[in-house]
C-alpha positions in Angstrom: 0.0 0.0 0.0 2.9 2.3 0.8 6.1 2.0 -1.2 8.9 2.8 1.2 11.5 1.0 -1.1 11.0 3.7 -3.8 14.1 5.9 -4.1 13.2 9.5 -4.6 15.9 11.7 -6.0 16.1 14.7 -3.7 19.3 16.4 -4.9 18.6 19.7 -6.5 15.2 20.1 -4.7 16.3 22.5 -1.9 16.5 19.4 0.4 18.9 20.5 3.2 19.7 16.8 3.9 21.1 16.4 0.4 21.9 19.8 -1.0 23.7 21.1 2.1 25.7 17.9 2.5 28.9 19.1 0.6 29.0 22.5 2.3 28.6 21.1 5.8 30.7 17.9 5.5 33.2 18.6 2.8 32.1 15.4 1.1 31.9 16.5 -2.6 31.5 13.1 -4.3 28.4 13.2 -6.5 27.3 9.8 -5.2 27.6 10.8 -1.5 24.9 9.4 0.8 23.2 11.6 3.4 22.7 9.9 6.7 22.8 12.9 9.0 19.9 15.2 9.7 16.6 13.7 11.1 14.7 13.9 7.8 13.3 10.7 6.2 13.6 9.9 2.5 10.1 8.6 2.2 7.0 10.3 0.6 4.6 11.7 3.2 1.2 10.1 3.7 -1.1 10.4 0.7 -3.7 12.3 2.7 -1.1 15.1 3.2 -0.4 15.3 -0.5 -4.1 15.4 -1.2 -4.8 18.2 1.3 -1.9 20.2 -0.1 -3.1 19.6 -3.7 -6.5 20.8 -2.8 -5.0 24.0 -1.3 -2.9 24.6 -4.4 -6.0 24.0 -6.6 -7.9 26.8 -4.8 -5.2 29.2 -5.9 -5.8 31.7 -3.1 -3.1 31.4 -0.4 -3.8 34.1 2.0 -3.2 34.3 5.8 -4.2 31.3 7.8 -6.9 31.8 10.4 -8.5 29.8 13.2 -6.3 27.1 14.6 -9.3 25.3 16.2 -9.5 22.4 13.8 -5.7 22.0 13.8 -5.5 21.9 17.6 -8.4 19.5 17.7 -6.7 17.2 15.3 -3.6 17.2 17.6 -5.8 16.5 20.6 -7.5 13.6 18.8 -4.1 12.2 17.8 -2.7 12.3 21.3 -5.8 10.6 22.7 -5.7 7.8 20.1 -2.0 7.1 20.0 -0.9 8.0 23.5 -4.0 7.9 25.7 -3.6 11.4 27.0 -6.3 14.1 27.1 -5.2 17.4 25.7 -7.5 20.4 25.8 -7.1 22.2 22.5 -7.2 25.5 24.4 -3.8 24.7 26.0 -2.0 24.3 22.6 0.2 27.1 21.2 1.5 26.6 17.6 5.1 27.5 17.0 7.2 27.6 13.9 8.9 24.3 14.7 10.0 22.8 18.0 13.5 24.5 18.1 11.9 27.9 17.6 9.4 27.0 20.3 12.3 26.2 22.7 13.8 29.6 22.1 10.4 31.3 22.8 10.0 29.2 25.9 13.4 30.3 27.2 12.5 33.9 26.6 9.2 33.4 28.4 10.4 31.6 31.6 14.1 32.6 32.1 16.5 35.5 31.8 19.8 36.0 30.1 22.5 34.2 32.2 20.1 31.7 33.6 21.1 28.0 33.4 19.3 25.3 31.4 19.8 21.7 32.3 20.6 19.4 29.3 21.2 15.6 29.6 24.0 15.0 27.1 24.7 13.4 24.7 21.5 15.1 23.6 19.9 16.7 20.5 22.5 19.3 19.4 19.9 22.1 18.7 19.3 22.3 22.5 22.8 23.6 22.9 22.5 26.0 20.0 19.2 27.6 21.1 20.3 27.9 24.7 23.5 29.8 23.8 21.8 31.9 21.1 19.4 33.1 23.7 22.1 34.1 26.1 21.5 31.3 28.6 24.0 28.9 30.0 24.1 25.1 29.5 24.3 23.0 32.6 25.3 19.5 31.5 24.0 16.5 33.5 25.6 13.7 31.6 23.7 10.5 31.1 25.1 7.2 32.2 24.8 4.0 30.2 23.1 1.1 32.1 22.4 -2.2 30.5 22.7 -0.8 27.0 20.4 2.3 27.5 20.8 5.7 29.0 19.8 6.7 32.5 19.6 10.0 34.3 21.8 10.6 37.4 19.6 13.0 39.3 21.8 12.8 42.4 24.8 14.1 40.4 22.6 16.8 38.9 21.5 17.9 42.4 25.1 18.7 43.2 25.4 20.9 40.1 22.4 23.1 40.6 22.9 26.8 41.4 20.4 29.6 42.1 20.6 30.4 38.4 19.3 27.0 37.3 15.8 27.6 36.0 14.8 25.2 33.2 15.3 21.6 32.3 15.3 20.4 28.6 14.2 16.8 28.5 14.3 14.7 25.3 11.6 12.0 25.4 12.2 9.6 23.6 15.8 10.4 23.7 17.8 11.6 20.7 20.4 10.3 19.9 20.2 7.3 22.2 16.7 6.1 21.3 15.9 5.5 25.0 12.2 5.4 25.8 11.9 6.6 29.4 9.8 4.6 31.8 7.0 6.3 33.7 9.0 5.9 36.9 12.0 7.7 35.4 9.8 10.5 34.2 8.1 10.8 37.6 11.5 11.0 39.3 12.6 13.8 37.1 9.3 15.6 37.6 9.6 15.4 41.3 13.1 16.7 41.1 11.9 19.7 39.1 9.2 20.4 41.7 11.6 20.1 44.5 14.0 22.6 43.0 11.4 24.9 41.4 12.5 24.2 37.8 10.4 24.5 34.6 10.4 21.2 32.8 10.3 21.3 29.0 9.6 17.9 27.6 10.5 17.6 23.9 8.4 14.7 22.7 8.8 15.1 18.9 9.8 11.5 18.5 7.0 10.1 20.5 5.2 8.4 17.6 8.4 6.7 16.3 8.5 3.9 18.9 9.1 0.3 18.1 7.3 -2.9 19.2 8.2 -3.8 22.8 8.4 -0.2 24.0 5.8 2.4 24.9 6.1 6.1 25.1 4.6 7.7 28.2 3.8 11.4 27.8 5.2 13.4 30.7 1.6 14.9 31.0 0.4 11.3 31.8 3.3 10.2 34.0 3.4 13.3 36.2 0.2 15.3 36.1 1.0 16.7 39.5 3.6 19.0 38.0 1.4 20.4 35.2 1.8 23.9 36.5 5.6 23.8 35.6 5.4 21.6 32.5 5.6 22.5 28.9 5.3 19.6 26.4 6.5 20.1 22.8 5.1 17.8 20.1 4.8 17.9 16.3 3.6 16.0 13.3 6.7 16.9 11.3 9.1 14.2 12.5 6.5 11.5 12.5 5.3 12.1 8.9 8.4 13.5 7.3 7.1 17.1 7.1 10.1 18.9 8.6 10.0 21.6 5.9 6.5 22.6 7.2 8.2 24.1 10.3 5.1 23.7 12.5 5.2 22.6 16.1 3.0 22.7 19.2 3.6 23.6 22.9 1.0 22.2 25.3 0.9 24.4 28.4 -1.9 23.7 31.0 -0.8 26.5 33.4 -2.8 29.5 32.2 -0.1 32.0 33.5 2.7 30.1 31.8 0.7 29.9 28.6 0.0 33.6 28.6 3.8 34.3 29.0 4.6 32.0 26.1 1.9 33.4 23.9 3.2 36.9 24.7 6.6 36.0 23.4 5.1 34.5 20.3 3.2 37.7 19.7 6.2 39.9 20.4 8.2 38.0 17.9 5.6 38.5 15.2 4.9 34.7 15.0 1.2 34.7 15.7 0.4 34.3 12.0 1.0 30.7 10.9 2.4 29.0 7.8 -0.8 28.1 5.8 0.8 25.1 4.0 2.4 23.8 7.1 -0.8 24.0 9.1 -2.8 22.2 6.3 -0.1 19.5 6.0 0.2 18.7 9.7 -3.5 18.7 10.3 -4.0 16.3 7.4 -1.2 14.1 8.8 -2.8 13.7 12.2 -6.2 13.1 10.6 -5.2 10.7 7.8 -1.7 9.4 8.4 -2.3 6.5 10.9 -2.2 3.7 8.5 0.9 5.1 6.9 2.7 5.3 10.2 1.6 1.8 11.2 3.2 0.5 7.9 6.3 2.7 8.4 7.3 1.5 11.9 7.9 -2.2 10.9 9.9 -1.0 7.9 12.1 1.2 10.1 12.5 -1.6 12.6 13.9 -3.9 9.8 16.2 -1.1 8.7 17.4 -0.7 12.3 18.1 -4.4 12.7 19.9 -4.6 9.4 22.0 -1.5 10.1 23.0 -2.7 13.6 24.0 -6.2 12.4 26.0 -5.0 9.4 27.9 -2.1 11.1 28.9 -4.3 14.0 30.2 -6.9 11.6 31.9 -4.4 9.4 33.8 -2.7 12.2 34.5 -5.3 15.0 34.2 -3.6 18.3 31.6 -1.0 17.1 28.3 -1.1 18.9 25.0 0.5 18.2 22.9 1.5 21.2 19.7 -0.5 21.0 17.1 1.9 19.8 13.6 1.6 21.2 12.6 4.8 19.3 13.6 7.2 16.5 15.3 6.2 13.2 18.8 7.5 14.3 21.4 4.8 14.9 23.8 5.8 17.7 27.1 4.0 17.1 30.1 3.8 19.5 33.3 3.1 17.7 35.5 3.2 20.8 35.9 -0.6 20.9 37.3 -0.8 17.4 40.7 0.4 18.5 40.5 3.0 15.7 40.9 6.7 16.5 37.9 8.9 16.2 39.6 10.8 13.4 40.3 7.6 11.5 36.7 6.4 11.9 35.4 9.8 10.6 37.7 9.5 7.6 36.6 6.0 6.8 33.0 7.0 6.9 33.3 10.3 5.0 36.2 9.7 2.6 36.0 5.9 2.2 32.3 5.3 2.3 31.3 8.8 1.1 28.6 9.0 3.8 27.7 12.0 5.9 26.8 10.9 9.4 26.3 13.3 12.3 29.5 13.7 14.4 29.1 12.5 18.0 30.8 15.5 19.6 28.0 17.9 18.4 25.7 16.1 20.9 27.8 17.3 23.8 29.8 15.4 26.5 29.8 11.7 26.1 29.6 11.8 22.2 33.3 11.8 21.4 33.6 8.3 20.0 30.1 8.1 18.5 28.5 8.8 15.1 24.7 9.1 14.5 23.4 7.5 11.3 19.9 8.2 9.9 18.5 4.9 8.5 15.1 6.3 7.5 15.8 5.7 3.9 14.7 3.2 1.2 16.3 -0.2 1.8 18.1 -0.3 -1.6 19.9 2.9 -0.6 20.6 1.6 2.9 22.1 -1.6 1.4 24.4 0.6 -0.7 25.5 2.6 2.3 26.1 -0.6 4.3 28.2 -2.1 1.5 30.3 1.0 1.4 30.8 0.9 5.2 31.9 -2.7 5.0 34.5 -1.8 2.4 35.7 1.3 4.4 36.3 -0.8 7.5 37.8 -3.8 5.7 41.2 -2.9 7.2 39.8 -3.1 10.7 38.4 -6.6 10.0 41.9 -7.5 8.8 43.4 -6.4 12.1 45.1 -3.3 10.8 
């Protein structure tokens, strides 16, 4: 019903993933393969294309008005997929999650305040914190039984009077960890104890594999709703990143007023017509597409993990319960991080996300996006096997 094996040529289409590759990576080979930014190479659900086609057919593309049906579509989706009740009145649209994070910082903190990040973590957290004149407070994750865990006792010792906000990635990017309800409740209680605003970035919440279950922070810890902001979007789930539409769910009326004031002050209260149409259509029509996508991604995950670990003995992928972003540690290969990067970029002609950009704990890691048609994934894996042939030979 959905052809995820179809290779769509994206070069020359203003696709950042492919057209920015040479500039950002230095890989200029015409057959280079993009496995970096979290952007899938699959066609979006047919219902999205149909909704956009209908909008184009009308030919009048003025200002977008009335977010009521859009917010209701989000609320319906969260109820169906995650069993959480969201009041549409608590939803504030933003031009993407990262922009939303910046607006949140402006609403709830001041320049010089500290924002807790659990690295290695989504690199845009670090960028948006610094860009807004706030300081990063790193609370490094620890690996336990092949997944990440938070060390809240260690974090407690790092807090200062300037610590105001916690950025929480759930599910975790890049590790793919799906946090348990108990882990989320522990973090929520910590935030309440230390008077911290908890920002729960749940953009990957729909991309969870069989055997794991995402628990919204709203469900796990309703008792801290007065200090919680949840960020969600259809864009990662349905490959609509170019729509630049996200949502902040804020049940505390005062906190929502402060956020909405920052949105208005930034001139962002008028929304991208095509992005709103696309994301509403995705929530309303994309469920069958997503249900077909997840098993395809799971097979890609398993194929990638097995092949990369065989290609570079000692390499190890963290077992992903969510996302489509393989997080691979090459420390056990005995090959320097510089040599690993050269083998991947120069030998295999693949652009993967460098681990250090995710903060402390990422030095020996690379992140690979495997949300691509299997024929292209097979090509990439074959190249990686050739690039690490010397390692297999003991060199």
